[in-house]
N, CA, C, O and CB atoms as a CASP TS submission, in Angstrom:
PFRMAT TS
TARGET T0000
AUTHOR 0000-0000-0000
METHOD Language model
MODEL 1
PARENT N/A
ATOM      1  N   MET     1      97.727 102.725  84.874  1.00  0.00           N
ATOM      2  CA  MET     1      98.761 102.504  85.958  1.00  0.00           C
ATOM      3  C   MET     1      99.370 103.838  86.309  1.00  0.00           C
ATOM      4  O   MET     1      99.788 104.578  85.417  1.00  0.00           O
ATOM      5  CB  MET     1      99.907 101.482  85.501  1.00  0.00           C
ATOM      6  N   ILE     2      99.429 104.150  87.524  1.00  0.00           N
ATOM      7  CA  ILE     2      99.987 105.488  87.969  1.00  0.00           C
ATOM      8  C   ILE     2     101.466 105.576  87.690  1.00  0.00           C
ATOM      9  O   ILE     2     101.939 106.645  87.305  1.00  0.00           O
ATOM     10  CB  ILE     2      99.744 105.726  89.497  1.00  0.00           C
ATOM     11  N   ALA     3     102.245 104.476  87.870  1.00  0.00           N
ATOM     12  CA  ALA     3     103.681 104.526  87.706  1.00  0.00           C
ATOM     13  C   ALA     3     104.093 104.804  86.259  1.00  0.00           C
ATOM     14  O   ALA     3     105.146 105.389  86.008  1.00  0.00           O
ATOM     15  CB  ALA     3     104.289 103.233  88.175  1.00  0.00           C
ATOM     16  N   ALA     4     103.273 104.389  85.336  1.00  0.00           N
ATOM     17  CA  ALA     4     103.574 104.595  83.908  1.00  0.00           C
ATOM     18  C   ALA     4     103.329 106.030  83.560  1.00  0.00           C
ATOM     19  O   ALA     4     103.918 106.507  82.590  1.00  0.00           O
ATOM     20  CB  ALA     4     102.726 103.672  83.003  1.00  0.00           C
ATOM     21  N   ASN     5     102.523 106.742  84.258  1.00  0.00           N
ATOM     22  CA  ASN     5     102.245 108.224  83.917  1.00  0.00           C
ATOM     23  C   ASN     5     103.386 109.049  84.417  1.00  0.00           C
ATOM     24  O   ASN     5     103.585 109.231  85.618  1.00  0.00           O
ATOM     25  CB  ASN     5     100.874 108.766  84.571  1.00  0.00           C
ATOM     26  N   SER     6     104.161 109.563  83.423  1.00  0.00           N
ATOM     27  CA  SER     6     105.381 110.309  83.852  1.00  0.00           C
ATOM     28  C   SER     6     105.020 111.632  84.537  1.00  0.00           C
ATOM     29  O   SER     6     105.756 112.112  85.400  1.00  0.00           O
ATOM     30  CB  SER     6     106.302 110.596  82.627  1.00  0.00           C
ATOM     31  N   LYS     7     103.884 112.216  84.146  1.00  0.00           N
ATOM     32  CA  LYS     7     103.464 113.442  84.779  1.00  0.00           C
ATOM     33  C   LYS     7     103.214 113.273  86.289  1.00  0.00           C
ATOM     34  O   LYS     7     103.643 114.087  87.106  1.00  0.00           O
ATOM     35  CB  LYS     7     102.218 113.952  84.101  1.00  0.00           C
ATOM     36  N   LEU     8     102.485 112.157  86.631  1.00  0.00           N
ATOM     37  CA  LEU     8     102.172 111.982  87.964  1.00  0.00           C
ATOM     38  C   LEU     8     103.393 111.564  88.815  1.00  0.00           C
ATOM     39  O   LEU     8     103.493 111.925  89.988  1.00  0.00           O
ATOM     40  CB  LEU     8     101.096 111.006  88.061  1.00  0.00           C
ATOM     41  N   SER     9     104.316 110.799  88.205  1.00  0.00           N
ATOM     42  CA  SER     9     105.465 110.333  88.948  1.00  0.00           C
ATOM     43  C   SER     9     106.473 111.503  89.155  1.00  0.00           C
ATOM     44  O   SER     9     107.316 111.419  90.048  1.00  0.00           O
ATOM     45  CB  SER     9     106.136 109.139  88.201  1.00  0.00           C
ATOM     46  N   ARG    10     106.404 112.493  88.416  1.00  0.00           N
ATOM     47  CA  ARG    10     107.209 113.716  88.615  1.00  0.00           C
ATOM     48  C   ARG    10     106.671 114.666  89.689  1.00  0.00           C
ATOM     49  O   ARG    10     107.374 115.566  90.149  1.00  0.00           O
ATOM     50  CB  ARG    10     107.302 114.462  87.319  1.00  0.00           C
ATOM     51  N   SER    11     105.417 114.449  90.075  1.00  0.00           N
ATOM     52  CA  SER    11     104.760 115.310  90.970  1.00  0.00           C
ATOM     53  C   SER    11     104.226 114.591  92.178  1.00  0.00           C
ATOM     54  O   SER    11     103.106 114.870  92.607  1.00  0.00           O
ATOM     55  CB  SER    11     103.693 116.003  90.281  1.00  0.00           C
ATOM     56  N   ASN    12     104.979 113.680  92.744  1.00  0.00           N
ATOM     57  CA  ASN    12     104.493 112.889  93.933  1.00  0.00           C
ATOM     58  C   ASN    12     104.158 113.756  95.092  1.00  0.00           C
ATOM     59  O   ASN    12     103.156 113.505  95.761  1.00  0.00           O
ATOM     60  CB  ASN    12     105.533 111.875  94.383  1.00  0.00           C
ATOM     61  N   GLY    13     104.920 114.746  95.369  1.00  0.00           N
ATOM     62  CA  GLY    13     104.655 115.658  96.434  1.00  0.00           C
ATOM     63  C   GLY    13     103.289 116.336  96.345  1.00  0.00           C
ATOM     64  O   GLY    13     102.529 116.394  97.313  1.00  0.00           O
ATOM     65  N   GLY    14     103.002 116.855  95.118  1.00  0.00           N
ATOM     66  CA  GLY    14     101.700 117.501  94.888  1.00  0.00           C
ATOM     67  C   GLY    14     100.567 116.485  94.975  1.00  0.00           C
ATOM     68  O   GLY    14      99.525 116.781  95.560  1.00  0.00           O
ATOM     69  N   PHE    15     100.738 115.355  94.435  1.00  0.00           N
ATOM     70  CA  PHE    15      99.742 114.260  94.537  1.00  0.00           C
ATOM     71  C   PHE    15      99.494 113.855  95.895  1.00  0.00           C
ATOM     72  O   PHE    15      98.340 113.589  96.228  1.00  0.00           O
ATOM     73  CB  PHE    15     100.152 113.083  93.782  1.00  0.00           C
ATOM     74  N   MET    16     100.470 113.775  96.743  1.00  0.00           N
ATOM     75  CA  MET    16     100.324 113.351  98.150  1.00  0.00           C
ATOM     76  C   MET    16      99.654 114.478  98.900  1.00  0.00           C
ATOM     77  O   MET    16      98.848 114.204  99.790  1.00  0.00           O
ATOM     78  CB  MET    16     101.714 112.987  98.805  1.00  0.00           C
ATOM     79  N   ILE    17      99.938 115.726  98.593  1.00  0.00           N
ATOM     80  CA  ILE    17      99.277 116.820  99.260  1.00  0.00           C
ATOM     81  C   ILE    17      97.819 116.830  99.003  1.00  0.00           C
ATOM     82  O   ILE    17      97.032 116.994  99.936  1.00  0.00           O
ATOM     83  CB  ILE    17      99.858 118.101  98.853  1.00  0.00           C
ATOM     84  N   ILE    18      97.406 116.658  97.740  1.00  0.00           N
ATOM     85  CA  ILE    18      96.016 116.631  97.380  1.00  0.00           C
ATOM     86  C   ILE    18      95.288 115.368  98.031  1.00  0.00           C
ATOM     87  O   ILE    18      94.210 115.456  98.620  1.00  0.00           O
ATOM     88  CB  ILE    18      95.895 116.619  95.812  1.00  0.00           C
ATOM     89  N   PHE    19      95.953 114.267  97.868  1.00  0.00           N
ATOM     90  CA  PHE    19      95.409 113.047  98.478  1.00  0.00           C
ATOM     91  C   PHE    19      95.220 113.167 100.036  1.00  0.00           C
ATOM     92  O   PHE    19      94.207 112.727 100.580  1.00  0.00           O
ATOM     93  CB  PHE    19      96.352 111.862  98.154  1.00  0.00           C
ATOM     94  N   GLY    20      96.222 113.771 100.723  1.00  0.00           N
ATOM     95  CA  GLY    20      96.132 114.004 102.151  1.00  0.00           C
ATOM     96  C   GLY    20      94.944 114.885 102.547  1.00  0.00           C
ATOM     97  O   GLY    20      94.257 114.613 103.531  1.00  0.00           O
ATOM     98  N   VAL    21      94.706 115.988 101.735  1.00  0.00           N
ATOM     99  CA  VAL    21      93.635 116.870 102.045  1.00  0.00           C
ATOM    100  C   VAL    21      92.340 116.126 101.849  1.00  0.00           C
ATOM    101  O   VAL    21      91.434 116.283 102.668  1.00  0.00           O
ATOM    102  CB  VAL    21      93.693 118.129 101.196  1.00  0.00           C
ATOM    103  N   ILE    22      92.194 115.298 100.778  1.00  0.00           N
ATOM    104  CA  ILE    22      90.961 114.573 100.550  1.00  0.00           C
ATOM    105  C   ILE    22      90.702 113.620 101.673  1.00  0.00           C
ATOM    106  O   ILE    22      89.559 113.496 102.113  1.00  0.00           O
ATOM    107  CB  ILE    22      91.001 113.836  99.238  1.00  0.00           C
ATOM    108  N   ILE    23      91.734 112.924 102.170  1.00  0.00           N
ATOM    109  CA  ILE    23      91.554 112.000 103.262  1.00  0.00           C
ATOM    110  C   ILE    23      91.158 112.746 104.567  1.00  0.00           C
ATOM    111  O   ILE    23      90.360 112.249 105.361  1.00  0.00           O
ATOM    112  CB  ILE    23      92.842 111.185 103.468  1.00  0.00           C
ATOM    113  N   LEU    24      91.739 113.950 104.762  1.00  0.00           N
ATOM    114  CA  LEU    24      91.444 114.723 105.885  1.00  0.00           C
ATOM    115  C   LEU    24      89.918 115.106 105.924  1.00  0.00           C
ATOM    116  O   LEU    24      89.230 115.041 106.943  1.00  0.00           O
ATOM    117  CB  LEU    24      92.333 115.947 105.879  1.00  0.00           C
ATOM    118  N   ILE    25      89.485 115.504 104.712  1.00  0.00           N
ATOM    119  CA  ILE    25      88.127 115.925 104.601  1.00  0.00           C
ATOM    120  C   ILE    25      87.083 114.766 104.859  1.00  0.00           C
ATOM    121  O   ILE    25      86.048 114.923 105.506  1.00  0.00           O
ATOM    122  CB  ILE    25      87.931 116.519 103.225  1.00  0.00           C
ATOM    123  N   ILE    26      87.477 113.611 104.285  1.00  0.00           N
ATOM    124  CA  ILE    26      86.654 112.379 104.504  1.00  0.00           C
ATOM    125  C   ILE    26      86.633 112.009 105.987  1.00  0.00           C
ATOM    126  O   ILE    26      85.586 111.694 106.552  1.00  0.00           O
ATOM    127  CB  ILE    26      87.215 111.171 103.663  1.00  0.00           C
ATOM    128  N   GLY    27      87.822 112.055 106.602  1.00  0.00           N
ATOM    129  CA  GLY    27      87.926 111.761 108.048  1.00  0.00           C
ATOM    130  C   GLY    27      87.094 112.729 108.917  1.00  0.00           C
ATOM    131  O   GLY    27      86.484 112.348 109.916  1.00  0.00           O
ATOM    132  N   PHE    28      87.105 113.993 108.480  1.00  0.00           N
ATOM    133  CA  PHE    28      86.388 114.991 109.264  1.00  0.00           C
ATOM    134  C   PHE    28      84.879 114.779 109.114  1.00  0.00           C
ATOM    135  O   PHE    28      84.137 114.849 110.094  1.00  0.00           O
ATOM    136  CB  PHE    28      86.788 116.424 108.823  1.00  0.00           C
ATOM    137  N   ILE    29      84.422 114.515 107.860  1.00  0.00           N
ATOM    138  CA  ILE    29      82.997 114.325 107.647  1.00  0.00           C
ATOM    139  C   ILE    29      82.481 113.078 108.347  1.00  0.00           C
ATOM    140  O   ILE    29      81.438 113.112 109.001  1.00  0.00           O
ATOM    141  CB  ILE    29      82.699 114.247 106.170  1.00  0.00           C
ATOM    142  N   THR    30      83.216 111.970 108.208  1.00  0.00           N
ATOM    143  CA  THR    30      82.725 110.730 108.819  1.00  0.00           C
ATOM    144  C   THR    30      83.060 110.595 110.244  1.00  0.00           C
ATOM    145  O   THR    30      82.504 109.717 110.905  1.00  0.00           O
ATOM    146  CB  THR    30      83.247 109.572 108.116  1.00  0.00           C
ATOM    147  N   GLY    31      83.935 111.401 110.783  1.00  0.00           N
ATOM    148  CA  GLY    31      84.283 111.323 112.229  1.00  0.00           C
ATOM    149  C   GLY    31      85.170 110.146 112.580  1.00  0.00           C
ATOM    150  O   GLY    31      85.270 109.799 113.757  1.00  0.00           O
ATOM    151  N   ILE    32      85.807 109.529 111.629  1.00  0.00           N
ATOM    152  CA  ILE    32      86.669 108.356 111.912  1.00  0.00           C
ATOM    153  C   ILE    32      88.078 108.875 112.184  1.00  0.00           C
ATOM    154  O   ILE    32      88.725 109.419 111.290  1.00  0.00           O
ATOM    155  CB  ILE    32      86.668 107.313 110.701  1.00  0.00           C
ATOM    156  N   ALA    33      88.555 108.706 113.424  1.00  0.00           N
ATOM    157  CA  ALA    33      89.864 109.296 113.822  1.00  0.00           C
ATOM    158  C   ALA    33      91.029 108.732 113.112  1.00  0.00           C
ATOM    159  O   ALA    33      91.979 109.469 112.848  1.00  0.00           O
ATOM    160  CB  ALA    33      90.091 109.126 115.264  1.00  0.00           C
ATOM    161  N   ILE    34      91.034 107.418 112.764  1.00  0.00           N
ATOM    162  CA  ILE    34      92.205 106.880 112.096  1.00  0.00           C
ATOM    163  C   ILE    34      92.353 107.416 110.625  1.00  0.00           C
ATOM    164  O   ILE    34      93.457 107.520 110.090  1.00  0.00           O
ATOM    165  CB  ILE    34      92.120 105.340 112.100  1.00  0.00           C
ATOM    166  N   VAL    35      91.229 107.733 110.035  1.00  0.00           N
ATOM    167  CA  VAL    35      91.309 108.277 108.682  1.00  0.00           C
ATOM    168  C   VAL    35      91.855 109.695 108.753  1.00  0.00           C
ATOM    169  O   VAL    35      92.653 110.094 107.905  1.00  0.00           O
ATOM    170  CB  VAL    35      89.921 108.252 107.983  1.00  0.00           C
ATOM    171  N   TRP    36      91.416 110.487 109.790  1.00  0.00           N
ATOM    172  CA  TRP    36      91.913 111.789 110.046  1.00  0.00           C
ATOM    173  C   TRP    36      93.432 111.803 110.268  1.00  0.00           C
ATOM    174  O   TRP    36      94.139 112.676 109.763  1.00  0.00           O
ATOM    175  CB  TRP    36      91.207 112.360 111.219  1.00  0.00           C
ATOM    176  N   THR    37      93.918 110.814 111.039  1.00  0.00           N
ATOM    177  CA  THR    37      95.346 110.589 111.386  1.00  0.00           C
ATOM    178  C   THR    37      96.182 110.279 110.151  1.00  0.00           C
ATOM    179  O   THR    37      97.259 110.832 109.928  1.00  0.00           O
ATOM    180  CB  THR    37      95.482 109.432 112.399  1.00  0.00           C
ATOM    181  N   ILE    38      95.615 109.348 109.347  1.00  0.00           N
ATOM    182  CA  ILE    38      96.375 108.907 108.131  1.00  0.00           C
ATOM    183  C   ILE    38      96.400 110.125 107.172  1.00  0.00           C
ATOM    184  O   ILE    38      97.435 110.359 106.549  1.00  0.00           O
ATOM    185  CB  ILE    38      95.683 107.591 107.413  1.00  0.00           C
ATOM    186  N   GLY    39      95.351 110.877 107.032  1.00  0.00           N
ATOM    187  CA  GLY    39      95.337 112.063 106.175  1.00  0.00           C
ATOM    188  C   GLY    39      96.366 113.020 106.562  1.00  0.00           C
ATOM    189  O   GLY    39      97.091 113.535 105.711  1.00  0.00           O
ATOM    190  N   THR    40      96.475 113.310 107.933  1.00  0.00           N
ATOM    191  CA  THR    40      97.486 114.171 108.437  1.00  0.00           C
ATOM    192  C   THR    40      98.919 113.718 108.087  1.00  0.00           C
ATOM    193  O   THR    40      99.765 114.532 107.715  1.00  0.00           O
ATOM    194  CB  THR    40      97.327 114.279 109.899  1.00  0.00           C
ATOM    195  N   ILE    41      99.167 112.424 108.213  1.00  0.00           N
ATOM    196  CA  ILE    41     100.479 111.872 107.974  1.00  0.00           C
ATOM    197  C   ILE    41     100.817 112.011 106.487  1.00  0.00           C
ATOM    198  O   ILE    41     101.908 112.451 106.122  1.00  0.00           O
ATOM    199  CB  ILE    41     100.543 110.393 108.428  1.00  0.00           C
ATOM    200  N   VAL    42      99.844 111.620 105.626  1.00  0.00           N
ATOM    201  CA  VAL    42     100.149 111.750 104.158  1.00  0.00           C
ATOM    202  C   VAL    42     100.334 113.197 103.720  1.00  0.00           C
ATOM    203  O   VAL    42     101.157 113.510 102.860  1.00  0.00           O
ATOM    204  CB  VAL    42      99.018 111.123 103.319  1.00  0.00           C
ATOM    205  N   LEU    43      99.545 114.064 104.337  1.00  0.00           N
ATOM    206  CA  LEU    43      99.692 115.521 104.009  1.00  0.00           C
ATOM    207  C   LEU    43     101.131 116.059 104.390  1.00  0.00           C
ATOM    208  O   LEU    43     101.806 116.777 103.653  1.00  0.00           O
ATOM    209  CB  LEU    43      98.572 116.365 104.791  1.00  0.00           C
ATOM    210  N   ALA    44     101.497 115.623 105.619  1.00  0.00           N
ATOM    211  CA  ALA    44     102.883 116.100 106.100  1.00  0.00           C
ATOM    212  C   ALA    44     103.938 115.490 105.230  1.00  0.00           C
ATOM    213  O   ALA    44     104.859 116.206 104.837  1.00  0.00           O
ATOM    214  CB  ALA    44     103.172 115.703 107.631  1.00  0.00           C
ATOM    215  N   VAL    45     103.879 114.203 104.889  1.00  0.00           N
ATOM    216  CA  VAL    45     104.909 113.643 103.988  1.00  0.00           C
ATOM    217  C   VAL    45     104.942 114.353 102.658  1.00  0.00           C
ATOM    218  O   VAL    45     106.020 114.667 102.154  1.00  0.00           O
ATOM    219  CB  VAL    45     104.670 112.160 103.757  1.00  0.00           C
ATOM    220  N   GLY    46     103.783 114.615 102.076  1.00  0.00           N
ATOM    221  CA  GLY    46     103.632 115.273 100.837  1.00  0.00           C
ATOM    222  C   GLY    46     104.348 116.671 100.880  1.00  0.00           C
ATOM    223  O   GLY    46     105.114 117.037  99.989  1.00  0.00           O
ATOM    224  N   LEU    47     104.052 117.388 101.935  1.00  0.00           N
ATOM    225  CA  LEU    47     104.651 118.781 102.137  1.00  0.00           C
ATOM    226  C   LEU    47     106.139 118.685 102.273  1.00  0.00           C
ATOM    227  O   LEU    47     106.854 119.531 101.735  1.00  0.00           O
ATOM    228  CB  LEU    47     104.064 119.497 103.420  1.00  0.00           C
ATOM    229  N   ILE    48     106.642 117.690 102.969  1.00  0.00           N
ATOM    230  CA  ILE    48     108.086 117.515 103.193  1.00  0.00           C
ATOM    231  C   ILE    48     108.753 117.193 101.857  1.00  0.00           C
ATOM    232  O   ILE    48     109.767 117.796 101.507  1.00  0.00           O
ATOM    233  CB  ILE    48     108.367 116.377 104.244  1.00  0.00           C
ATOM    234  N   LEU    49     108.178 116.233 101.104  1.00  0.00           N
ATOM    235  CA  LEU    49     108.755 115.917  99.742  1.00  0.00           C
ATOM    236  C   LEU    49     108.749 117.068  98.838  1.00  0.00           C
ATOM    237  O   LEU    49     109.723 117.303  98.123  1.00  0.00           O
ATOM    238  CB  LEU    49     108.006 114.807  99.071  1.00  0.00           C
ATOM    239  N   TRP    50     107.608 117.857  98.837  1.00  0.00           N
ATOM    240  CA  TRP    50     107.508 118.996  97.938  1.00  0.00           C
ATOM    241  C   TRP    50     108.595 120.023  98.321  1.00  0.00           C
ATOM    242  O   TRP    50     109.295 120.569  97.468  1.00  0.00           O
ATOM    243  CB  TRP    50     106.072 119.635  98.001  1.00  0.00           C
ATOM    244  N   LEU    51     108.703 120.259  99.643  1.00  0.00           N
ATOM    245  CA  LEU    51     109.728 121.209 100.088  1.00  0.00           C
ATOM    246  C   LEU    51     111.117 120.859  99.721  1.00  0.00           C
ATOM    247  O   LEU    51     111.864 121.652  99.148  1.00  0.00           O
ATOM    248  CB  LEU    51     109.672 121.360 101.517  1.00  0.00           C
ATOM    249  N   LEU    52     111.457 119.628 100.070  1.00  0.00           N
ATOM    250  CA  LEU    52     112.798 119.126  99.732  1.00  0.00           C
ATOM    251  C   LEU    52     113.115 119.167  98.203  1.00  0.00           C
ATOM    252  O   LEU    52     114.201 119.551  97.768  1.00  0.00           O
ATOM    253  CB  LEU    52     112.932 117.686 100.242  1.00  0.00           C
ATOM    254  N   GLY    53     112.105 118.750  97.444  1.00  0.00           N
ATOM    255  CA  GLY    53     112.303 118.776  95.988  1.00  0.00           C
ATOM    256  C   GLY    53     112.435 120.202  95.473  1.00  0.00           C
ATOM    257  O   GLY    53     113.222 120.476  94.567  1.00  0.00           O
ATOM    258  N   ALA    54     111.663 121.097  96.054  1.00  0.00           N
ATOM    259  CA  ALA    54     111.751 122.502  95.574  1.00  0.00           C
ATOM    260  C   ALA    54     113.078 123.106  95.950  1.00  0.00           C
ATOM    261  O   ALA    54     113.550 124.002  95.251  1.00  0.00           O
ATOM    262  CB  ALA    54     110.606 123.363  96.152  1.00  0.00           C
ATOM    263  N   LEU    55     113.712 122.654  97.038  1.00  0.00           N
ATOM    264  CA  LEU    55     115.040 123.197  97.426  1.00  0.00           C
ATOM    265  C   LEU    55     116.163 122.504  96.664  1.00  0.00           C
ATOM    266  O   LEU    55     117.308 122.950  96.739  1.00  0.00           O
ATOM    267  CB  LEU    55     115.271 123.038  98.950  1.00  0.00           C
ATOM    268  N   GLY    56     115.881 121.448  95.948  1.00  0.00           N
ATOM    269  CA  GLY    56     116.850 120.765  95.146  1.00  0.00           C
ATOM    270  C   GLY    56     117.613 119.678  95.886  1.00  0.00           C
ATOM    271  O   GLY    56     118.660 119.223  95.428  1.00  0.00           O
ATOM    272  N   HIS    57     117.077 119.261  97.045  1.00  0.00           N
ATOM    273  CA  HIS    57     117.703 118.117  97.697  1.00  0.00           C
ATOM    274  C   HIS    57     117.199 116.839  97.201  1.00  0.00           C
ATOM    275  O   HIS    57     115.998 116.645  97.016  1.00  0.00           O
ATOM    276  CB  HIS    57     117.516 118.170  99.137  1.00  0.00           C
ATOM    277  N   ALA    58     118.187 115.886  96.965  1.00  0.00           N
ATOM    278  CA  ALA    58     117.789 114.541  96.528  1.00  0.00           C
ATOM    279  C   ALA    58     117.237 113.738  97.664  1.00  0.00           C
ATOM    280  O   ALA    58     117.837 113.643  98.735  1.00  0.00           O
ATOM    281  CB  ALA    58     118.956 113.808  95.912  1.00  0.00           C
ATOM    282  N   VAL    59     116.005 113.118  97.405  1.00  0.00           N
ATOM    283  CA  VAL    59     115.349 112.349  98.418  1.00  0.00           C
ATOM    284  C   VAL    59     115.004 111.017  97.809  1.00  0.00           C
ATOM    285  O   VAL    59     114.251 110.975  96.836  1.00  0.00           O
ATOM    286  CB  VAL    59     114.104 113.068  98.969  1.00  0.00           C
ATOM    287  N   GLY    60     115.506 109.952  98.323  1.00  0.00           N
ATOM    288  CA  GLY    60     115.173 108.640  97.835  1.00  0.00           C
ATOM    289  C   GLY    60     115.665 108.371  96.441  1.00  0.00           C
ATOM    290  O   GLY    60     115.045 107.657  95.653  1.00  0.00           O
ATOM    291  N   GLY    61     116.804 108.969  96.163  1.00  0.00           N
ATOM    292  CA  GLY    61     117.395 108.758  94.790  1.00  0.00           C
ATOM    293  C   GLY    61     116.895 109.625  93.686  1.00  0.00           C
ATOM    294  O   GLY    61     117.364 109.565  92.549  1.00  0.00           O
ATOM    295  N   ARG    62     115.906 110.459  94.050  1.00  0.00           N
ATOM    296  CA  ARG    62     115.305 111.353  93.037  1.00  0.00           C
ATOM    297  C   ARG    62     115.711 112.776  93.280  1.00  0.00           C
ATOM    298  O   ARG    62     115.691 113.205  94.433  1.00  0.00           O
ATOM    299  CB  ARG    62     113.776 111.246  93.041  1.00  0.00           C
ATOM    300  N   ARG    63     116.072 113.528  92.297  1.00  0.00           N
ATOM    301  CA  ARG    63     116.481 114.931  92.457  1.00  0.00           C
ATOM    302  C   ARG    63     115.308 115.779  92.677  1.00  0.00           C
ATOM    303  O   ARG    63     115.390 116.685  93.507  1.00  0.00           O
ATOM    304  CB  ARG    63     117.245 115.431  91.267  1.00  0.00           C
ATOM    305  N   HIS    64     114.185 115.575  92.000  1.00  0.00           N
ATOM    306  CA  HIS    64     113.027 116.433  92.089  1.00  0.00           C
ATOM    307  C   HIS    64     111.728 115.677  92.311  1.00  0.00           C
ATOM    308  O   HIS    64     111.588 114.596  91.739  1.00  0.00           O
ATOM    309  CB  HIS    64     112.921 117.247  90.861  1.00  0.00           C
ATOM    310  N   TYR    65     110.790 116.142  93.072  1.00  0.00           N
ATOM    311  CA  TYR    65     109.512 115.480  93.309  1.00  0.00           C
ATOM    312  C   TYR    65     108.421 116.368  92.776  1.00  0.00           C
ATOM    313  O   TYR    65     107.263 116.158  93.137  1.00  0.00           O
ATOM    314  CB  TYR    65     109.293 115.170  94.814  1.00  0.00           C
ATOM    315  N   PHE    66     108.710 117.357  91.935  1.00  0.00           N
ATOM    316  CA  PHE    66     107.649 118.216  91.377  1.00  0.00           C
ATOM    317  C   PHE    66     107.798 118.270  89.860  1.00  0.00           C
ATOM    318  O   PHE    66     107.012 118.936  89.186  1.00  0.00           O
ATOM    319  CB  PHE    66     107.709 119.661  91.990  1.00  0.00           C
TER
END
């Protein structure tokens, strides 16, 4: 279970960035536009969470996302 793994739950921004890049690559290879769009959104959210967490801003009740 991912939620039980404390290492992954502390690094949601990094996990989302990697997941977004993987989805982008799959969308590019297969040529499915919706997968490309979802990958872009996941990547952007991951970057925003990582940036806000690195700056020390609390997001969603959590102080750090890294």
